[in-house]
C-alpha positions as CSV (number, residue, x, y, z in Angstrom):
1,M,32.2,-11.1,-27.2
2,W,35.6,-11.8,-25.9
3,L,34.4,-11.2,-22.4
4,V,31.8,-13.8,-22.6
5,V,34.4,-16.4,-24.0
6,I,36.6,-15.6,-21.2
7,L,34.0,-15.9,-18.6
8,L,32.8,-19.3,-20.0
9,V,36.4,-20.6,-20.0
10,A,36.8,-19.5,-16.5
11,L,33.7,-21.2,-15.3
12,V,34.8,-24.5,-17.1
13,G,38.2,-24.1,-15.4
14,V,36.7,-23.5,-12.0
15,G,34.3,-26.5,-12.4
16,L,37.1,-28.8,-13.7
17,Y,39.4,-28.0,-10.9
18,A,36.8,-28.5,-8.3
19,R,36.1,-32.0,-9.7
20,L,39.5,-33.2,-10.5
21,A,41.5,-31.6,-7.3
22,P,42.8,-34.5,-5.4
23,S,41.2,-34.8,-1.7
24,D,43.9,-35.3,0.9
25,V,42.9,-38.1,3.1
26,A,45.2,-36.9,5.8
27,R,43.5,-33.4,5.8
28,W,39.9,-34.7,5.4
29,H,39.7,-37.8,7.2
30,V,39.6,-36.4,10.6
31,M,37.3,-35.8,13.4
32,P,38.5,-33.0,15.8
33,E,38.4,-33.6,19.5
34,R,36.5,-30.9,20.6
35,L,33.4,-30.3,18.4
36,T,30.1,-28.6,19.7
37,P,26.7,-29.4,17.7
38,G,25.5,-26.6,15.6
39,N,26.0,-24.6,12.5
40,S,28.8,-22.1,11.7
41,A,30.2,-20.7,8.5
42,G,30.9,-23.4,6.2
43,Q,30.4,-26.3,8.4
44,A,27.8,-28.3,10.8
45,V,28.1,-30.7,13.6
46,R,25.5,-33.2,14.8
47,M,25.9,-35.6,17.8
48,V,23.3,-38.3,18.5
49,E,23.1,-41.1,20.8
50,A,23.3,-44.3,18.9
51,G,23.7,-48.2,19.1
52,P,26.4,-50.1,17.0
53,D,23.9,-50.8,14.3
54,T,23.0,-47.2,13.9
55,F,26.1,-46.3,12.2
56,A,25.7,-49.1,9.5
57,R,22.1,-47.9,8.8
58,L,23.3,-44.3,8.4
59,D,26.3,-45.4,6.3
60,E,23.6,-46.9,4.0
61,I,21.4,-43.8,3.9
62,I,24.6,-41.6,3.2
63,L,25.8,-44.1,0.4
64,G,22.3,-43.5,-1.3
65,T,22.8,-39.6,-1.5
66,P,23.3,-38.6,-5.0
67,R,26.8,-37.6,-6.1
68,T,28.1,-39.1,-2.6
69,E,31.3,-41.4,-2.5
70,V,33.5,-42.8,0.4
71,L,37.0,-40.8,1.0
72,A,38.2,-43.0,3.7
73,G,37.4,-45.3,6.6
74,S,35.0,-47.8,7.3
75,V,31.9,-48.8,9.4
76,D,34.0,-51.4,11.2
77,E,36.7,-48.9,12.2
78,G,34.3,-46.6,13.5
79,M,35.0,-43.6,11.3
80,R,34.3,-42.6,7.7
81,T,34.3,-39.8,5.6
82,Y,32.3,-39.1,2.4
83,I,32.6,-36.6,-0.3
84,T,29.2,-35.0,-1.6
85,R,29.7,-33.0,-4.7
86,T,27.4,-30.0,-5.9
87,A,25.1,-30.8,-9.1
88,L,26.6,-28.0,-11.1
89,F,30.2,-27.7,-10.5
90,G,30.8,-30.5,-8.5
91,F,32.3,-28.6,-5.5
92,P,33.1,-31.0,-2.5
93,D,31.8,-31.1,0.6
94,Y,33.4,-33.4,3.3
95,T,31.4,-35.3,6.1
96,T,33.3,-37.4,8.7
97,V,31.0,-39.5,10.6
98,A,32.6,-41.2,14.1
99,F,31.0,-43.7,16.3
100,R,32.4,-43.5,19.9
101,G,30.8,-45.1,22.9
102,D,27.2,-44.6,22.6
103,Q,27.3,-41.4,20.2
104,I,27.5,-40.9,16.8
105,T,29.3,-37.6,15.6
106,L,28.8,-36.1,12.1
107,F,31.1,-33.3,10.9
108,G,30.1,-31.7,7.5
109,R,32.1,-28.9,6.0
110,L,33.0,-27.5,2.5
111,R,36.3,-27.2,0.9
112,F,36.0,-24.2,-1.2
113,G,34.8,-20.8,-0.1
114,K,33.7,-19.7,3.4
115,Y,29.9,-20.1,3.4
116,D,27.8,-23.1,2.4
117,M,24.2,-21.4,2.8
118,G,23.3,-24.2,5.2
119,V,23.8,-27.1,2.9
120,N,25.8,-29.0,5.1
121,A,23.4,-28.7,8.1
122,K,20.4,-29.6,5.7
123,R,22.3,-32.7,4.5
124,L,23.0,-33.7,8.0
125,D,19.7,-33.3,9.4
126,G,18.0,-35.1,6.3
127,W,20.4,-37.9,6.9
128,L,19.3,-38.1,10.7
129,S,15.7,-37.8,9.8
130,Q,15.9,-40.8,7.8
131,L,17.2,-43.0,10.6
């Protein structure tokens, strides 16, 4: 019985930490210079050719995603970072979108753990398919 109680308390603690831990803008609102499109453990990168209005349309699509909010940036400045949380525990995934020249780069990654089971790639592909 005590083991069950301890496990439940631990699960609640993990969930609370995941939801309440602050997000450091300086760490997460970044777009690395050298990204290669594709998927790797815990992250995904997509690059698409686009015009100036495409970023604004993509921003609307992203903000329509459940449990997604803006961490930093704006469409006008050409870079914006979003936090999308998992439904059960609220684990955050960070997605930075940048518009440079005639290209939009989407960089999605997890905060906790090492593998996201393809969630970031599916999210980015879903957003792009709605364009």
